[in-house]
TISE-997246 format. One record per residue (C-alpha): x, y, z. Coordinates in steps of 0.2 Angstrom, whole numbers. Layout:
! residues N
MARTI      X      Y      Z
MARTI      X      Y      Z
...
! end
This chain:
! residues 461
MARTI      X      Y      Z
MARTI   -212   -423    359
MARTI   -198   -431    368
MARTI   -187   -429    352
MARTI   -192   -411    350
MARTI   -188   -408    368
MARTI   -172   -416    366
MARTI   -167   -405    352
MARTI   -172   -389    361
MARTI   -162   -395    376
MARTI   -147   -397    365
MARTI   -148   -380    357
MARTI   -150   -372    374
MARTI   -135   -382    380
MARTI   -124   -377    365
MARTI   -132   -360    361
MARTI   -116   -350    365
MARTI   -106   -359    351
MARTI   -120   -358    339
MARTI   -122   -339    342
MARTI   -103   -337    341
MARTI   -102   -346    324
MARTI   -116   -335    317
MARTI   -107   -320    323
MARTI    -91   -326    316
MARTI    -99   -329    299
MARTI   -107   -311    299
MARTI    -90   -304    304
MARTI    -81   -313    290
MARTI    -95   -308    277
MARTI    -94   -290    283
MARTI    -75   -290    282
MARTI    -75   -297    265
MARTI    -87   -284    259
MARTI    -77   -270    267
MARTI    -60   -275    261
MARTI    -67   -277    243
MARTI    -75   -260    243
MARTI    -59   -252    249
MARTI    -48   -260    236
MARTI    -59   -253    223
MARTI    -58   -236    230
MARTI    -40   -238    232
MARTI    -38   -243    214
MARTI    -48   -228    208
MARTI    -37   -216    218
MARTI    -21   -225    212
MARTI    -27   -223    194
MARTI    -30   -204    197
MARTI    -14   -202    205
MARTI     -5   -211    191
MARTI    -15   -201    178
MARTI     -9   -185    186
MARTI      9   -191    186
MARTI      8   -195    168
MARTI      1   -178    163
MARTI     15   -170    173
MARTI     28   -180    164
MARTI     20   -176    147
MARTI     22   -158    151
MARTI     39   -160    157
MARTI     44   -170    141
MARTI     36   -157    130
MARTI     44   -142    138
MARTI     60   -147    147
MARTI     65   -129    150
MARTI     53   -120    160
MARTI     52   -101    160
MARTI     68    -94    168
MARTI     81    -81    164
MARTI     90    -92    153
MARTI     75    -97    142
MARTI     70    -78    142
MARTI     87    -74    135
MARTI     85    -87    121
MARTI     68    -80    117
MARTI     75    -63    115
MARTI     89    -69    105
MARTI     77    -77     93
MARTI     66    -62     92
MARTI     82    -52     88
MARTI     86    -64     74
MARTI     69    -62     66
MARTI     71    -43     68
MARTI     87    -43     59
MARTI     80    -53     45
MARTI     65    -41     43
MARTI     76    -26     44
MARTI     88    -33     31
MARTI     73    -37     19
MARTI     66    -20     22
MARTI     83    -12     19
MARTI     85    -21      3
MARTI     68    -15     -3
MARTI     73      3      1
MARTI     90      2     -7
MARTI     82     -6    -23
MARTI     71      9    -24
MARTI     85     22    -19
MARTI     95     16    -34
MARTI     80     20    -46
MARTI     77     37    -38
MARTI     92     46    -46
MARTI     94     64    -51
MARTI     97     68    -69
MARTI    116     67    -74
MARTI    115     83    -82
MARTI    112     92    -66
MARTI    127    101    -58
MARTI    137     91    -45
MARTI    134    104    -32
MARTI    115    104    -35
MARTI    115     85    -32
MARTI    126     86    -17
MARTI    113     97     -9
MARTI     97     88    -13
MARTI    103     70    -11
MARTI    102     71      8
MARTI     85     79      6
MARTI     76     64     -2
MARTI     66     61     15
MARTI     58     78     12
MARTI     47     79     28
MARTI     61     76     39
MARTI     74     86     30
MARTI     64    102     29
MARTI     52    110     42
MARTI     35    115     36
MARTI     28    128     36
MARTI     44    136     30
MARTI     47    152     40
MARTI     50    168     31
MARTI     67    171     38
MARTI     73    153     34
MARTI     85    154     19
MARTI     82    142      4
MARTI     93    126      4
MARTI     95    129    -15
MARTI    101    145    -22
MARTI     90    154    -34
MARTI    103    149    -48
MARTI    102    131    -44
MARTI     83    131    -43
MARTI     82    139    -60
MARTI     95    126    -66
MARTI     83    113    -61
MARTI     68    121    -70
MARTI     78    122    -86
MARTI     84    104    -84
MARTI     67     97    -81
MARTI     60    105    -97
MARTI     72     95   -107
MARTI     69     79    -98
MARTI     50     78    -97
MARTI     49     71   -114
MARTI     59     56   -108
MARTI     43     50    -99
MARTI     35     47   -115
MARTI     50     38   -122
MARTI     49     25   -108
MARTI     34     18   -116
MARTI     39     22   -134
MARTI     26     36   -135
MARTI     26     54   -140
MARTI     27     69   -128
MARTI     16     83   -135
MARTI     19     97   -122
MARTI     32    110   -126
MARTI     38    126   -119
MARTI     43    132   -102
MARTI     38    125    -86
MARTI     28    140    -79
MARTI     11    142    -70
MARTI     -4    153    -73
MARTI     -4    170    -81
MARTI    -18    183    -77
MARTI    -30    169    -72
MARTI    -27    158    -88
MARTI    -20    141    -86
MARTI     -3    138    -94
MARTI    -10    130   -110
MARTI    -22    144   -113
MARTI     -9    157   -110
MARTI      2    149   -123
MARTI     16    145   -111
MARTI     13    126   -112
MARTI     12    124   -130
MARTI     10    108   -140
MARTI     20    101   -155
MARTI     14    109   -172
MARTI     15    101   -189
MARTI     31    112   -192
MARTI     40    105   -177
MARTI     35     87   -180
MARTI     34     77   -196
MARTI     19     67   -200
MARTI     23     49   -199
MARTI     14     35   -206
MARTI     20     24   -192
MARTI     10     27   -176
MARTI     20     26   -159
MARTI     17      9   -151
MARTI      8     18   -136
MARTI     -2     33   -139
MARTI     -4     45   -124
MARTI    -17     58   -122
MARTI    -10     75   -125
MARTI    -23     83   -113
MARTI    -17     72    -99
MARTI      1     76   -102
MARTI     -3     95   -101
MARTI    -13     92    -85
MARTI      2     82    -78
MARTI     13     97    -81
MARTI      1    109    -74
MARTI     -2     98    -58
MARTI     16     94    -54
MARTI     29    105    -64
MARTI     21    122    -67
MARTI     28    137    -58
MARTI     27    156    -59
MARTI     36    164    -73
MARTI     44    178    -63
MARTI     52    167    -50
MARTI     60    150    -48
MARTI     52    136    -39
MARTI     56    135    -20
MARTI     67    121    -13
MARTI     51    111     -7
MARTI     43    113    -25
MARTI     59    106    -32
MARTI     59     91    -21
MARTI     41     87    -23
MARTI     42     89    -41
MARTI     56     77    -43
MARTI     47     65    -32
MARTI     32     66    -43
MARTI     43     63    -58
MARTI     50     47    -50
MARTI     32     41    -47
MARTI     28     44    -65
MARTI     43     35    -71
MARTI     38     20    -60
MARTI     21     18    -67
MARTI     27     20    -85
MARTI     40      7    -82
MARTI     27     -5    -76
MARTI     17     -2    -92
MARTI     33     -4   -103
MARTI     37    -20    -94
MARTI     20    -27    -97
MARTI     21    -22   -116
MARTI     38    -31   -118
MARTI     28    -48   -116
MARTI     22    -45   -134
MARTI     32    -49   -150
MARTI     22    -38   -161
MARTI     21    -19   -158
MARTI      3    -18   -165
MARTI     -2    -31   -153
MARTI      5    -24   -137
MARTI     -5    -26   -121
MARTI     -7     -7   -117
MARTI    -11      3   -133
MARTI    -17     20   -126
MARTI    -15     30   -110
MARTI    -30     40   -106
MARTI    -26     46    -89
MARTI    -12     46    -76
MARTI    -16     55    -60
MARTI     -4     55    -45
MARTI     -5     62    -27
MARTI    -19     73    -22
MARTI    -26     73    -40
MARTI    -29     55    -38
MARTI    -34     55    -20
MARTI    -53     52    -23
MARTI    -60     37    -31
MARTI    -71     37    -46
MARTI    -87     28    -49
MARTI    -98     17    -37
MARTI    -89      1    -32
MARTI    -98    -10    -19
MARTI   -102    -28    -14
MARTI   -115    -41    -19
MARTI   -124    -48     -4
MARTI   -138    -60     -6
MARTI   -140    -55    -24
MARTI   -142    -37    -20
MARTI   -128    -24    -26
MARTI   -124    -11    -14
MARTI   -115      4    -22
MARTI   -100     13    -14
MARTI    -97     31    -14
MARTI    -95     42    -30
MARTI    -82     55    -28
MARTI    -71     68    -37
MARTI    -75     83    -49
MARTI    -60     81    -60
MARTI    -68     69    -72
MARTI    -78     75    -86
MARTI    -82     58    -94
MARTI    -95     53    -81
MARTI    -95     42    -66
MARTI   -105     29    -57
MARTI   -108     11    -60
MARTI   -115     13    -77
MARTI   -101     24    -85
MARTI    -83     22    -81
MARTI    -74     37    -77
MARTI    -58     40    -87
MARTI    -57     58    -92
MARTI    -41     63   -101
MARTI    -36     75    -87
MARTI    -50     87    -87
MARTI    -45    105    -80
MARTI    -58    104    -65
MARTI    -55     99    -48
MARTI    -41    103    -36
MARTI    -29    115    -44
MARTI    -11    117    -40
MARTI     -1    102    -33
MARTI     17    104    -27
MARTI     21    115    -43
MARTI      8    128    -38
MARTI      3    134    -21
MARTI     10    119    -11
MARTI     27    123     -5
MARTI     26    142     -4
MARTI     32    149     12
MARTI     20    147     27
MARTI      5    141     16
MARTI     -3    159     17
MARTI    -13    167     30
MARTI    -30    162     25
MARTI    -42    151     34
MARTI    -36    135     42
MARTI    -44    124     29
MARTI    -36    134     15
MARTI    -19    133     24
MARTI    -21    114     26
MARTI    -25    112      7
MARTI    -10    122      3
MARTI      1    110     12
MARTI     12    100     -1
MARTI      7     83      7
MARTI    -12     87      9
MARTI    -20     71      2
MARTI     -3     65     -5
MARTI      1     50      7
MARTI    -12     37     12
MARTI    -12     24     26
MARTI    -14      5     24
MARTI    -33      7     23
MARTI    -31     18      8
MARTI    -36     33     17
MARTI    -27     50     17
MARTI    -15     54     31
MARTI    -17     71     39
MARTI     -1     81     35
MARTI      2     85     53
MARTI      0     67     59
MARTI     11     61     45
MARTI     26     72     50
MARTI     23     68     68
MARTI     24     50     65
MARTI     41     52     56
MARTI     48     62     70
MARTI     40     54     86
MARTI     49     38     90
MARTI     34     32    101
MARTI     20     37     88
MARTI      6     24     87
MARTI      3     28     69
MARTI     21     26     64
MARTI     23     26     45
MARTI     37     16     36
MARTI     33     20     18
MARTI     25     34      7
MARTI      9     27     -1
MARTI      5     39    -15
MARTI    -12     37    -23
MARTI    -12     34    -42
MARTI    -26     33    -55
MARTI    -22     25    -71
MARTI    -34     23    -86
MARTI    -28     14   -101
MARTI    -34      4   -116
MARTI    -27    -14   -112
MARTI    -29    -31   -119
MARTI    -41    -40   -108
MARTI    -31    -56   -107
MARTI    -15    -46   -102
MARTI    -23    -38    -86
MARTI    -17    -51    -75
MARTI      1    -49    -82
MARTI     -1    -30    -79
MARTI     -5    -33    -61
MARTI     10    -45    -59
MARTI     21    -31    -65
MARTI     13    -19    -53
MARTI     19    -31    -38
MARTI     36    -35    -46
MARTI     41    -17    -49
MARTI     54     -9    -38
MARTI     41      5    -35
MARTI     26     -7    -32
MARTI      8     -1    -37
MARTI     -4     -9    -25
MARTI    -20     -9    -35
MARTI    -36     -8    -24
MARTI    -49     -5    -37
MARTI    -51    -10    -55
MARTI    -66     -4    -66
MARTI    -69     -6    -85
MARTI    -81     -1    -99
MARTI    -79    -11   -115
MARTI    -87      3   -125
MARTI    -74     17   -122
MARTI    -59     11   -133
MARTI    -67     12   -150
MARTI    -59     28   -156
MARTI    -41     24   -150
MARTI    -28     26   -163
MARTI    -20     10   -169
MARTI    -35     -1   -165
MARTI    -43      3   -182
MARTI    -29     -6   -191
MARTI    -33    -22   -181
MARTI    -46    -35   -186
MARTI    -62    -34   -176
MARTI    -58    -50   -167
MARTI    -42    -43   -161
MARTI    -48    -25   -158
MARTI    -62    -32   -147
MARTI    -49    -40   -135
MARTI    -45    -22   -129
MARTI    -54    -13   -115
MARTI    -53      4   -107
MARTI    -48     -1    -89
MARTI    -46     10    -74
MARTI    -34      5    -60
MARTI    -34     14    -43
MARTI    -22     11    -29
MARTI     -6     18    -21
MARTI     12     18    -26
MARTI     23     13    -11
MARTI     39     22     -8
MARTI     49     14      6
MARTI     57     25     19
MARTI     75     22     26
MARTI     78     10     39
MARTI     78     22     54
MARTI     59     26     50
MARTI     54      8     48
MARTI     63      1     63
MARTI     50      3     76
MARTI     36     -4     65
MARTI     47    -19     61
MARTI     51    -22     79
MARTI     33    -21     84
MARTI     27    -33     70
! end
């Protein structure tokens, strides 16, 4: 007991120092814990700050020149450079076509001097033409063009080494009969053409040739064509030249005339006469075929998914292209729909979605600098039905793209049973003859407009 009492007395005697020591230890422990926690927090904050600084430096390094007046000027300079490149490319494409679209050398110089500035027809001549507006071409020059055209239509067939069957004057209907029935557009007789044992490399439907003349180059017998009719007829002539040159370029890939890729031309339709697609073309989704629309009344050889259209220029459908009603003064005083259909560019030009452009919208887009539907080329619908070697179809499509007057094909259809009676195939072996198919190509021929029409669109793109 004395020992325990002595210890208690010692503690009581020195309790101050004992308590002071315990408090010091607690303070030291608390300080250590506090300092170590703050150090971790500080380290985390420093790391965040350093990460932010690094990001800022990365941004600064990636784009040393921040947006300012100088950088904006550099951007504008680069855009201008791209614009100039695009405009130069477009101008070269236009000039390449312009060189191909030449008037006949046999036309009088004063005729060419008048019509050459009128190539951009819709800007050069106001439509509808007012009664008091004088013709840009005199009556004599318009008759001169008609006579010249009669002599040069056969040149279309010569492009593809074929035969032109239509003869006679270029006139329109007489007393309700079409030109062929009235005897105005005749065909070559045995007296005028010798029977040759050598068939032309490419045969071309006589009916289709007659229909082309009726659609684009037929005018009233008692009066010359109007200036508008002359201009649109020549434009149609250049379009026909373009597609025939594509066919000829395709055929030049063969070394043997009896094995050329394109053996026969069933149908060529241009402008409003090719505006409506044939047959039913759709898509296959989950194994189910969804047919598209079937259109047009010109074709007499059937339409739909089962039978490919390809009639040889039947006489039905919309009559009278630029060579008929279109282009006459004012378009008549009938109902609004009839007046619109008499417009020479009704269903003649298409947009990039392969849809017809309303004539008023088309003309406005050419003249209105701020038009949202600015057009920079004339896209004219074309329907072509030919007998072609199946393995040469890709080559034909290549020639369509390479041509100075591009044929942008949007739809291809074929029926392997429709070429059996084509002249020239009978002389071939069955194995070779069976390589040929009757194929229909539908799309647009693209005629570039001069740079002032394309400028706004190029800048926007």
